[in-house]
C-alpha positions as CSV (number, residue, x, y, z in Angstrom):
1,M,-18.7,7.0,-38.0
2,S,-20.8,7.7,-41.1
3,E,-17.8,9.2,-43.0
4,F,-15.7,6.0,-42.5
5,H,-16.1,2.7,-44.4
6,S,-15.2,-0.8,-43.5
7,L,-12.4,-2.2,-45.6
8,A,-12.5,-5.5,-47.3
9,W,-10.7,-8.1,-45.2
10,K,-10.0,-11.8,-45.0
11,N,-9.3,-14.3,-42.3
12,A,-5.7,-15.2,-41.5
13,A,-4.1,-18.2,-43.3
14,H,-2.7,-21.0,-41.2
15,S,0.9,-20.2,-42.0
16,V,1.2,-16.5,-41.1
17,R,4.7,-15.4,-40.0
18,L,6.4,-12.3,-38.8
19,P,8.7,-10.5,-41.2
20,T,12.3,-11.3,-41.0
21,A,14.3,-8.3,-39.8
22,P,17.2,-7.3,-42.1
23,S,20.5,-8.4,-40.7
24,L,22.4,-5.4,-39.4
25,T,25.1,-7.4,-37.7
26,T,28.6,-7.4,-39.0
27,A,30.6,-10.6,-39.4
28,Q,31.3,-12.5,-36.2
29,L,34.9,-12.1,-35.1
30,D,37.0,-14.4,-33.0
31,W,39.5,-13.5,-30.3
32,H,42.4,-13.8,-32.9
33,A,41.0,-10.8,-34.9
34,P,42.8,-7.5,-34.6
35,A,42.0,-5.5,-31.5
36,L,41.3,-2.4,-33.7
37,E,38.1,-4.2,-34.8
38,V,36.5,-3.5,-31.4
39,V,37.8,-0.1,-30.6
40,E,35.2,2.6,-30.1
41,D,36.8,5.6,-31.7
42,F,35.7,8.8,-30.0
43,T,37.0,11.0,-32.8
44,R,34.4,9.4,-35.2
45,N,31.7,8.6,-32.7
46,P,31.8,10.8,-29.6
47,P,30.7,9.1,-26.4
48,L,27.9,10.2,-24.1
49,V,29.4,12.6,-21.6
50,I,27.9,13.2,-18.2
51,K,29.0,15.3,-15.2
52,G,30.2,13.4,-12.1
53,S,28.1,15.6,-10.0
54,G,24.9,14.6,-11.9
55,R,22.2,12.9,-9.9
56,L,21.2,9.4,-11.0
57,P,17.7,10.3,-12.2
58,D,19.2,13.0,-14.6
59,V,21.9,10.5,-15.7
60,E,19.3,7.9,-16.4
61,Q,17.4,10.4,-18.6
62,C,20.6,11.0,-20.5
63,F,21.1,7.3,-21.1
64,D,17.4,6.9,-22.2
65,R,17.7,9.7,-24.7
66,S,20.9,8.5,-26.2
67,A,20.4,4.7,-26.0
68,A,24.1,4.5,-25.0
69,R,25.4,1.6,-22.9
70,Y,28.0,3.7,-21.1
71,A,29.1,7.3,-20.6
72,C,32.3,9.1,-19.9
73,V,32.2,10.9,-16.6
74,V,33.8,14.4,-16.4
75,D,34.5,16.7,-13.6
76,E,33.8,20.5,-13.4
77,S,36.9,21.2,-15.6
78,A,35.8,18.7,-18.3
79,T,38.5,16.3,-17.4
80,V,37.5,12.6,-17.9
81,T,37.5,10.9,-14.5
82,G,35.7,7.6,-15.2
83,V,33.2,5.6,-17.1
84,L,29.7,4.7,-15.9
85,M,27.7,1.8,-17.4
86,A,24.0,2.2,-17.8
87,R,23.4,-1.2,-16.2
88,D,25.1,0.1,-13.0
89,L,22.4,2.7,-12.3
90,H,20.0,0.0,-10.9
91,S,22.5,-2.6,-9.8
92,R,23.2,-4.2,-6.4
93,H,26.1,-1.8,-6.1
94,S,23.8,1.3,-6.4
95,G,21.5,-0.2,-3.8
96,S,24.4,-0.9,-1.4
97,L,25.7,2.6,-2.0
98,C,22.3,4.1,-1.0
99,S,22.4,2.0,2.2
100,L,26.0,2.9,3.0
101,L,25.5,6.6,2.4
102,Q,22.0,6.6,3.8
103,L,20.7,8.5,0.8
104,P,17.8,7.8,-1.5
105,W,18.8,6.7,-5.0
106,S,17.7,10.0,-6.5
107,Q,20.4,11.8,-4.4
108,I,23.4,9.6,-5.5
109,E,25.8,11.3,-7.8
110,A,27.3,9.6,-10.9
111,R,30.8,9.9,-9.6
112,F,30.0,7.4,-6.8
113,L,29.0,4.7,-9.3
114,M,31.5,5.2,-12.0
115,Q,34.6,3.1,-12.7
116,P,37.5,5.5,-12.0
117,L,39.7,6.2,-15.0
118,N,42.9,5.9,-12.8
119,R,42.1,2.2,-12.3
120,M,41.6,1.3,-16.0
121,P,44.3,0.0,-18.3
122,M,45.5,2.6,-20.7
123,L,46.9,1.5,-24.0
124,T,48.3,3.6,-26.9
125,R,47.1,3.3,-30.5
126,N,50.5,1.8,-31.4
127,Q,50.0,-1.0,-28.9
128,L,46.7,-1.8,-30.5
129,D,48.2,-2.0,-34.0
130,H,49.8,-5.4,-33.0
131,A,47.3,-6.7,-30.5
132,R,44.4,-9.1,-30.9
133,I,41.0,-9.1,-29.2
134,G,42.2,-12.0,-27.0
135,D,45.1,-9.8,-25.8
136,I,42.6,-7.1,-24.8
137,C,40.4,-9.7,-23.0
138,A,43.5,-10.9,-21.1
139,T,44.3,-7.3,-20.1
140,M,40.7,-6.7,-18.9
141,Q,40.9,-9.9,-16.9
142,T,44.2,-9.0,-15.3
143,A,42.9,-5.5,-14.4
144,G,39.4,-6.8,-13.5
145,R,37.9,-3.9,-15.5
146,D,35.2,-3.7,-18.2
147,F,37.1,-1.1,-20.2
148,V,40.5,-0.5,-21.8
149,M,41.1,3.1,-22.7
150,V,42.9,4.1,-25.8
151,T,45.1,7.2,-25.4
152,E,47.3,9.4,-27.5
153,N,49.3,12.3,-26.1
154,D,47.4,12.3,-22.8
155,T,44.1,12.4,-24.6
156,V,41.5,9.6,-24.5
157,M,40.9,8.8,-28.1
158,G,38.6,5.8,-27.6
159,C,38.0,2.7,-25.6
160,I,37.3,-1.0,-25.8
161,A,34.3,-2.2,-23.8
162,S,33.7,-5.7,-22.7
163,L,30.2,-5.3,-24.1
164,K,31.6,-4.5,-27.5
165,I,33.7,-7.6,-27.4
166,L,30.6,-9.7,-26.5
167,E,28.6,-8.0,-29.3
168,R,31.3,-8.6,-32.0
169,T,32.5,-12.1,-30.9
170,G,29.6,-13.6,-29.1
171,E,31.9,-14.5,-26.2
172,S,31.9,-12.6,-22.9
173,V,35.0,-11.5,-21.0
174,R,34.9,-13.2,-17.6
175,L,35.9,-10.5,-15.1
176,Y,36.8,-11.1,-11.5
177,P,37.3,-8.1,-9.3
178,K,40.7,-7.3,-7.9
179,A,40.7,-6.0,-4.3
180,T,43.2,-3.3,-3.3
181,S,41.3,-1.8,-0.4
182,F,38.5,-2.6,2.1
183,A,36.0,-0.9,-0.2
184,D,37.2,-3.1,-3.0
185,V,36.7,-6.2,-0.9
186,F,33.2,-5.1,0.0
187,N,32.4,-4.5,-3.7
188,A,34.0,-7.9,-4.7
189,L,31.7,-9.7,-2.3
190,K,28.7,-8.0,-4.0
191,H,30.1,-8.8,-7.5
192,P,27.6,-10.8,-9.6
193,E,30.2,-13.3,-10.7
194,I,30.9,-14.2,-7.1
195,S,27.5,-13.8,-5.4
196,D,25.5,-15.6,-8.1
197,G,28.0,-18.4,-8.5
């Protein structure tokens, strides 16, 4: 300690505050704003991509490294098969899935938790040119899905996530699951909008 010296210091004043963080948020939108304002364009900002066969601990590490809120799930031929939200990794659904399959969480594959692409609404870029955010919210509510995919020539060019709408408008999209099979009924009963209400 002989090579270090105490610095001159003073006692804190009575009115000490934390610094104000610079505002990084963009202007708040309302549901009448153009839908293009909430599109996440994959050509400009590629999404996190994970394999459907990936085990949940590996998937969780990918999410942690990227700070992404969702990932596109691909099969062995690199075809997009669904979308997985980071919040679903440790959800009631993942716990129920472990019980149902009688597997530990670490053995569950991403494809079992993803939202399948074939159940998501697909819109073209041309449709979005004339749509508003409220139209997208109504589409999500009708489909009971967190995502609307944006396609062009059978290629997924981007998506609109309910989380993005919440971030940009401050209003959440109220989703109620649609049941088309026994598994969907089971999932609907476990849905937080129903079970917590």
